[in-house]
BALUM-474166 format. One record per atom (N, C-alpha, C): residue number from 1; residue in one letter; x, y, z. Coordinates in nm, 3 decimals. Layout:
% residues N
{loti NUM&torfi a&u X&v Y&w Z}
...
//
This chain:
% residues 89
{loti 1&torfi g&u -0.830&v -0.504&w 2.122}
{loti 1&torfi g&u -1.013&v -0.515&w 2.113}
{loti 1&torfi g&u -1.085&v -0.550&w 1.992}
{loti 2&torfi v&u -1.043&v -0.592&w 1.908}
{loti 2&torfi v&u -1.104&v -0.592&w 1.758}
{loti 2&torfi v&u -1.110&v -0.788&w 1.810}
{loti 3&torfi a&u -1.233&v -0.790&w 1.791}
{loti 3&torfi a&u -1.310&v -0.928&w 1.808}
{loti 3&torfi a&u -1.233&v -1.065&w 1.662}
{loti 4&torfi k&u -1.135&v -1.142&w 1.678}
{loti 4&torfi k&u -1.123&v -1.230&w 1.670}
{loti 4&torfi k&u -1.172&v -1.281&w 1.463}
{loti 5&torfi d&u -1.297&v -1.308&w 1.507}
{loti 5&torfi d&u -1.307&v -1.333&w 1.357}
{loti 5&torfi d&u -1.365&v -1.197&w 1.249}
{loti 6&torfi t&u -1.390&v -1.050&w 1.356}
{loti 6&torfi t&u -1.401&v -0.994&w 1.276}
{loti 6&torfi t&u -1.214&v -0.895&w 1.194}
{loti 7&torfi a&u -1.141&v -0.939&w 1.302}
{loti 7&torfi a&u -0.974&v -0.931&w 1.256}
{loti 7&torfi a&u -0.928&v -1.014&w 1.071}
{loti 8&torfi s&u -0.965&v -1.191&w 1.148}
{loti 8&torfi s&u -0.944&v -1.269&w 1.038}
{loti 8&torfi s&u -0.989&v -1.257&w 0.908}
{loti 9&torfi q&u -1.162&v -1.143&w 0.949}
{loti 9&torfi q&u -1.216&v -1.146&w 0.829}
{loti 9&torfi q&u -1.168&v -1.058&w 0.709}
{loti 10&torfi t&u -1.105&v -0.919&w 0.785}
{loti 10&torfi t&u -0.999&v -0.889&w 0.724}
{loti 10&torfi t&u -0.903&v -0.864&w 0.688}
{loti 11&torfi l&u -0.829&v -0.945&w 0.766}
{loti 11&torfi l&u -0.699&v -1.012&w 0.655}
{loti 11&torfi l&u -0.679&v -1.082&w 0.589}
{loti 12&torfi t&u -0.800&v -1.105&w 0.584}
{loti 12&torfi t&u -0.834&v -1.257&w 0.463}
{loti 12&torfi t&u -0.881&v -1.154&w 0.360}
{loti 13&torfi e&u -0.953&v -1.048&w 0.352}
{loti 13&torfi e&u -0.981&v -0.972&w 0.264}
{loti 13&torfi e&u -0.868&v -0.913&w 0.165}
{loti 14&torfi l&u -0.801&v -0.855&w 0.262}
{loti 14&torfi l&u -0.677&v -0.782&w 0.268}
{loti 14&torfi l&u -0.590&v -0.847&w 0.181}
{loti 15&torfi s&u -0.563&v -0.976&w 0.182}
{loti 15&torfi s&u -0.478&v -1.075&w 0.154}
{loti 15&torfi s&u -0.516&v -1.045&w 0.023}
{loti 16&torfi e&u -0.633&v -1.045&w -0.047}
{loti 16&torfi e&u -0.694&v -1.104&w -0.166}
{loti 16&torfi e&u -0.643&v -0.930&w -0.221}
{loti 17&torfi t&u -0.628&v -0.836&w -0.186}
{loti 17&torfi t&u -0.570&v -0.689&w -0.266}
{loti 17&torfi t&u -0.513&v -0.661&w -0.237}
{loti 18&torfi e&u -0.425&v -0.662&w -0.124}
{loti 18&torfi e&u -0.276&v -0.599&w -0.111}
{loti 18&torfi e&u -0.134&v -0.735&w -0.121}
{loti 19&torfi d&u -0.124&v -0.626&w -0.256}
{loti 19&torfi d&u 0.094&v -0.701&w -0.208}
{loti 19&torfi d&u 0.192&v -0.696&w -0.140}
{loti 20&torfi w&u 0.137&v -0.855&w -0.065}
{loti 20&torfi w&u 0.200&v -0.832&w 0.061}
{loti 20&torfi w&u 0.419&v -0.804&w 0.043}
{loti 21&torfi l&u 0.353&v -0.912&w -0.069}
{loti 21&torfi l&u 0.522&v -0.947&w -0.110}
{loti 21&torfi l&u 0.612&v -0.836&w -0.154}
{loti 22&torfi a&u 0.509&v -0.735&w -0.224}
{loti 22&torfi a&u 0.610&v -0.596&w -0.290}
{loti 22&torfi a&u 0.563&v -0.502&w -0.202}
{loti 23&torfi t&u 0.469&v -0.500&w -0.064}
{loti 23&torfi t&u 0.484&v -0.397&w 0.078}
{loti 23&torfi t&u 0.628&v -0.452&w 0.140}
{loti 24&torfi a&u 0.674&v -0.586&w 0.139}
{loti 24&torfi a&u 0.758&v -0.649&w 0.253}
{loti 24&torfi a&u 0.920&v -0.594&w 0.170}
{loti 25&torfi t&u 0.935&v -0.625&w 0.020}
{loti 25&torfi t&u 0.986&v -0.609&w -0.036}
{loti 25&torfi t&u 1.011&v -0.486&w -0.048}
{loti 26&torfi k&u 0.979&v -0.330&w -0.052}
{loti 26&torfi k&u 0.949&v -0.184&w -0.014}
{loti 26&torfi k&u 1.035&v -0.146&w 0.122}
{loti 27&torfi l&u 0.961&v -0.210&w 0.202}
{loti 27&torfi l&u 1.000&v -0.181&w 0.331}
{loti 27&torfi l&u 1.157&v -0.232&w 0.346}
{loti 28&torfi i&u 1.212&v -0.283&w 0.342}
{loti 28&torfi i&u 1.342&v -0.367&w 0.358}
{loti 28&torfi i&u 1.413&v -0.320&w 0.284}
{loti 29&torfi q&u 1.412&v -0.264&w 0.177}
{loti 29&torfi q&u 1.477&v -0.215&w 0.026}
{loti 29&torfi q&u 1.508&v -0.073&w 0.128}
{loti 30&torfi r&u 1.418&v 0.026&w 0.193}
{loti 30&torfi r&u 1.375&v 0.146&w 0.263}
{loti 30&torfi r&u 1.528&v 0.068&w 0.349}
{loti 31&torfi k&u 1.483&v 0.026&w 0.458}
{loti 31&torfi k&u 1.560&v 0.003&w 0.542}
{loti 31&torfi k&u 1.708&v -0.038&w 0.573}
{loti 32&torfi f&u 1.689&v -0.144&w 0.458}
{loti 32&torfi f&u 1.840&v -0.209&w 0.445}
{loti 32&torfi f&u 1.849&v -0.145&w 0.260}
{loti 33&torfi p&u 1.919&v -0.054&w 0.301}
{loti 33&torfi p&u 1.965&v -0.043&w 0.127}
{loti 33&torfi p&u 2.099&v -0.099&w 0.101}
{loti 34&torfi q&u 2.190&v -0.144&w 0.157}
{loti 34&torfi q&u 2.257&v -0.238&w 0.071}
{loti 34&torfi q&u 2.153&v -0.386&w 0.055}
{loti 35&torfi p&u 2.238&v -0.463&w -0.028}
{loti 35&torfi p&u 2.160&v -0.596&w -0.098}
{loti 35&torfi p&u 2.266&v -0.686&w 0.074}
{loti 36&torfi l&u 2.164&v -0.843&w 0.071}
{loti 36&torfi l&u 2.207&v -0.853&w 0.206}
{loti 36&torfi l&u 2.341&v -0.945&w 0.089}
{loti 37&torfi p&u 2.418&v -0.922&w 0.240}
{loti 37&torfi p&u 2.586&v -0.977&w 0.172}
{loti 37&torfi p&u 2.579&v -1.131&w 0.118}
{loti 38&torfi t&u 2.733&v -1.171&w 0.051}
{loti 38&torfi t&u 2.718&v -1.308&w 0.018}
{loti 38&torfi t&u 2.892&v -1.295&w 0.082}
{loti 39&torfi f&u 2.891&v -1.418&w 0.089}
{loti 39&torfi f&u 3.050&v -1.453&w 0.139}
{loti 39&torfi f&u 3.100&v -1.378&w 0.030}
{loti 40&torfi a&u 3.086&v -1.328&w -0.089}
{loti 40&torfi a&u 3.158&v -1.232&w -0.236}
{loti 40&torfi a&u 3.207&v -1.137&w -0.120}
{loti 41&torfi t&u 3.109&v -1.080&w -0.071}
{loti 41&torfi t&u 3.100&v -0.908&w -0.024}
{loti 41&torfi t&u 3.167&v -0.876&w 0.117}
{loti 42&torfi v&u 3.164&v -0.995&w 0.187}
{loti 42&torfi v&u 3.242&v -0.992&w 0.336}
{loti 42&torfi v&u 3.380&v -0.978&w 0.340}
{loti 43&torfi d&u 3.397&v -0.924&w 0.474}
{loti 43&torfi d&u 3.550&v -0.881&w 0.504}
{loti 43&torfi d&u 3.617&v -1.040&w 0.438}
{loti 44&torfi p&u 3.717&v -1.008&w 0.435}
{loti 44&torfi p&u 3.797&v -1.055&w 0.368}
{loti 44&torfi p&u 3.918&v -1.179&w 0.420}
{loti 45&torfi s&u 3.858&v -1.083&w 0.596}
{loti 45&torfi s&u 4.002&v -1.161&w 0.696}
{loti 45&torfi s&u 3.942&v -1.186&w 0.804}
{loti 46&torfi l&u 3.781&v -1.235&w 0.756}
{loti 46&torfi l&u 3.704&v -1.313&w 0.835}
{loti 46&torfi l&u 3.730&v -1.463&w 0.775}
{loti 47&torfi g&u 3.742&v -1.549&w 0.931}
{loti 47&torfi g&u 3.783&v -1.663&w 0.817}
{loti 47&torfi g&u 3.631&v -1.747&w 0.768}
{loti 48&torfi r&u 3.578&v -1.816&w 0.737}
{loti 48&torfi r&u 3.498&v -1.894&w 0.648}
{loti 48&torfi r&u 3.312&v -1.903&w 0.813}
{loti 49&torfi n&u 3.430&v -1.988&w 0.893}
{loti 49&torfi n&u 3.311&v -1.987&w 0.988}
{loti 49&torfi n&u 3.253&v -1.890&w 1.071}
{loti 50&torfi e&u 3.357&v -1.734&w 1.068}
{loti 50&torfi e&u 3.280&v -1.643&w 1.103}
{loti 50&torfi e&u 3.226&v -1.601&w 1.079}
{loti 51&torfi a&u 3.254&v -1.631&w 0.875}
{loti 51&torfi a&u 3.187&v -1.508&w 0.757}
{loti 51&torfi a&u 3.040&v -1.608&w 0.752}
{loti 52&torfi a&u 3.050&v -1.696&w 0.716}
{loti 52&torfi a&u 2.912&v -1.752&w 0.738}
{loti 52&torfi a&u 2.877&v -1.723&w 0.903}
{loti 53&torfi k&u 2.871&v -1.719&w 0.993}
{loti 53&torfi k&u 2.759&v -1.666&w 1.153}
{loti 53&torfi k&u 2.724&v -1.529&w 1.035}
{loti 54&torfi k&u 2.821&v -1.394&w 1.036}
{loti 54&torfi k&u 2.797&v -1.305&w 0.994}
{loti 54&torfi k&u 2.718&v -1.274&w 0.925}
{loti 55&torfi l&u 2.675&v -1.376&w 0.834}
{loti 55&torfi l&u 2.628&v -1.354&w 0.711}
{loti 55&torfi l&u 2.437&v -1.418&w 0.756}
{loti 56&torfi q&u 2.449&v -1.523&w 0.856}
{loti 56&torfi q&u 2.314&v -1.571&w 0.951}
{loti 56&torfi q&u 2.233&v -1.421&w 1.028}
{loti 57&torfi q&u 2.375&v -1.369&w 1.077}
{loti 57&torfi q&u 2.297&v -1.328&w 1.163}
{loti 57&torfi q&u 2.253&v -1.159&w 1.101}
{loti 58&torfi e&u 2.334&v -1.118&w 1.020}
{loti 58&torfi e&u 2.238&v -1.030&w 0.906}
{loti 58&torfi e&u 2.104&v -1.088&w 0.860}
{loti 59&torfi k&u 2.056&v -1.224&w 0.812}
{loti 59&torfi k&u 1.965&v -1.251&w 0.783}
{loti 59&torfi k&u 1.878&v -1.285&w 0.851}
{loti 60&torfi a&u 1.880&v -1.286&w 0.988}
{loti 60&torfi a&u 1.792&v -1.247&w 1.120}
{loti 60&torfi a&u 1.765&v -1.195&w 1.150}
{loti 61&torfi r&u 1.867&v -1.051&w 1.106}
{loti 61&torfi r&u 1.845&v -0.953&w 1.141}
{loti 61&torfi r&u 1.710&v -0.914&w 1.044}
{loti 62&torfi r&u 1.760&v -0.959&w 0.915}
{loti 62&torfi r&u 1.644&v -0.885&w 0.856}
{loti 62&torfi r&u 1.470&v -0.919&w 0.798}
{loti 63&torfi i&u 1.498&v -1.080&w 0.848}
{loti 63&torfi i&u 1.386&v -1.137&w 0.853}
{loti 63&torfi i&u 1.285&v -1.119&w 0.980}
{loti 64&torfi a&u 1.396&v -1.088&w 1.108}
{loti 64&torfi a&u 1.334&v -1.039&w 1.249}
{loti 64&torfi a&u 1.234&v -0.881&w 1.173}
{loti 65&torfi f&u 1.358&v -0.790&w 1.167}
{loti 65&torfi f&u 1.294&v -0.671&w 1.109}
{loti 65&torfi f&u 1.119&v -0.741&w 1.051}
{loti 66&torfi l&u 1.143&v -0.779&w 0.934}
{loti 66&torfi l&u 0.986&v -0.785&w 0.854}
{loti 66&torfi l&u 0.915&v -0.862&w 0.979}
{loti 67&torfi t&u 0.946&v -0.955&w 1.064}
{loti 67&torfi t&u 0.864&v -1.060&w 1.130}
{loti 67&torfi t&u 0.805&v -0.937&w 1.256}
{loti 68&torfi r&u 0.847&v -0.846&w 1.287}
{loti 68&torfi r&u 0.821&v -0.799&w 1.327}
{loti 68&torfi r&u 0.696&v -0.655&w 1.341}
{loti 69&torfi r&u 0.676&v -0.688&w 1.201}
{loti 69&torfi r&u 0.587&v -0.588&w 1.140}
{loti 69&torfi r&u 0.477&v -0.690&w 1.071}
{loti 70&torfi g&u 0.493&v -0.743&w 1.074}
{loti 70&torfi g&u 0.358&v -0.819&w 1.088}
{loti 70&torfi g&u 0.376&v -0.956&w 0.997}
{loti 71&torfi f&u 0.468&v -0.928&w 0.872}
{loti 71&torfi f&u 0.518&v -1.018&w 0.794}
{loti 71&torfi f&u 0.514&v -1.136&w 0.843}
{loti 72&torfi t&u 0.446&v -1.251&w 0.721}
{loti 72&torfi t&u 0.514&v -1.416&w 0.797}
{loti 72&torfi t&u 0.659&v -1.419&w 0.751}
{loti 73&torfi l&u 0.691&v -1.553&w 0.834}
{loti 73&torfi l&u 0.843&v -1.578&w 0.754}
{loti 73&torfi l&u 0.843&v -1.596&w 0.585}
{loti 74&torfi q&u 0.707&v -1.636&w 0.576}
{loti 74&torfi q&u 0.712&v -1.684&w 0.414}
{loti 74&torfi q&u 0.743&v -1.543&w 0.354}
{loti 75&torfi q&u 0.709&v -1.482&w 0.418}
{loti 75&torfi q&u 0.702&v -1.332&w 0.239}
{loti 75&torfi q&u 0.784&v -1.260&w 0.271}
{loti 76&torfi s&u 0.859&v -1.307&w 0.463}
{loti 76&torfi s&u 0.999&v -1.266&w 0.488}
{loti 76&torfi s&u 1.106&v -1.283&w 0.397}
{loti 77&torfi l&u 1.117&v -1.463&w 0.405}
{loti 77&torfi l&u 1.204&v -1.530&w 0.292}
{loti 77&torfi l&u 1.169&v -1.473&w 0.183}
{loti 78&torfi q&u 1.045&v -1.424&w 0.090}
{loti 78&torfi q&u 1.062&v -1.454&w -0.064}
{loti 78&torfi q&u 1.065&v -1.270&w -0.068}
{loti 79&torfi a&u 1.082&v -1.169&w 0.066}
{loti 79&torfi a&u 1.057&v -1.011&w 0.028}
{loti 79&torfi a&u 1.331&v -0.999&w -0.001}
{loti 80&torfi l&u 1.298&v -1.145&w 0.122}
{loti 80&torfi l&u 1.462&v -1.159&w 0.076}
{loti 80&torfi l&u 1.522&v -1.212&w -0.004}
{loti 81&torfi h&u 1.494&v -1.333&w -0.119}
{loti 81&torfi h&u 1.505&v -1.431&w -0.234}
{loti 81&torfi h&u 1.596&v -1.499&w -0.153}
{loti 82&torfi l&u 1.517&v -1.533&w -0.050}
{loti 82&torfi l&u 1.617&v -1.668&w 0.040}
{loti 82&torfi l&u 1.468&v -1.797&w 0.106}
{loti 83&torfi s&u 1.536&v -1.902&w 0.076}
{loti 83&torfi s&u 1.438&v -2.006&w 0.105}
{loti 83&torfi s&u 1.504&v -2.050&w 0.254}
{loti 84&torfi e&u 1.426&v -2.109&w 0.304}
{loti 84&torfi e&u 1.416&v -2.165&w 0.447}
{loti 84&torfi e&u 1.583&v -2.268&w 0.453}
{loti 85&torfi s&u 1.572&v -2.322&w 0.310}
{loti 85&torfi s&u 1.742&v -2.413&w 0.337}
{loti 85&torfi s&u 1.850&v -2.300&w 0.403}
{loti 86&torfi d&u 1.795&v -2.197&w 0.315}
{loti 86&torfi d&u 1.915&v -2.011&w 0.337}
{loti 86&torfi d&u 1.886&v -2.009&w 0.520}
{loti 87&torfi i&u 1.833&v -2.021&w 0.554}
{loti 87&torfi i&u 1.848&v -1.994&w 0.728}
{loti 87&torfi i&u 1.914&v -2.136&w 0.796}
{loti 88&torfi e&u 1.855&v -2.188&w 0.719}
{loti 88&torfi e&u 1.901&v -2.348&w 0.869}
{loti 88&torfi e&u 2.047&v -2.372&w 0.859}
{loti 89&torfi e&u 2.127&v -2.274&w 0.733}
{loti 89&torfi e&u 2.283&v -2.364&w 0.732}
{loti 89&torfi e&u 2.366&v -2.327&w 0.859}
//
């Protein structure tokens, strides 16, 4: 029930004062206290393809968590210390 212009103006004003990256980082650290797994930390009994699939699923899970809360894809990637190429693998 908020006019598009009002919402846009409010978001613009907030983006000038709010540190979205810090907010997203704190939120992701609170929800997922364990760091994002890597090939070195994934279960060694998994094959390479299965390990890669598990890693991608975990990345997607964390990105989805942030985007459902209104963060952009770029903000989500930055909070997770990822680049777009990290999710295209």
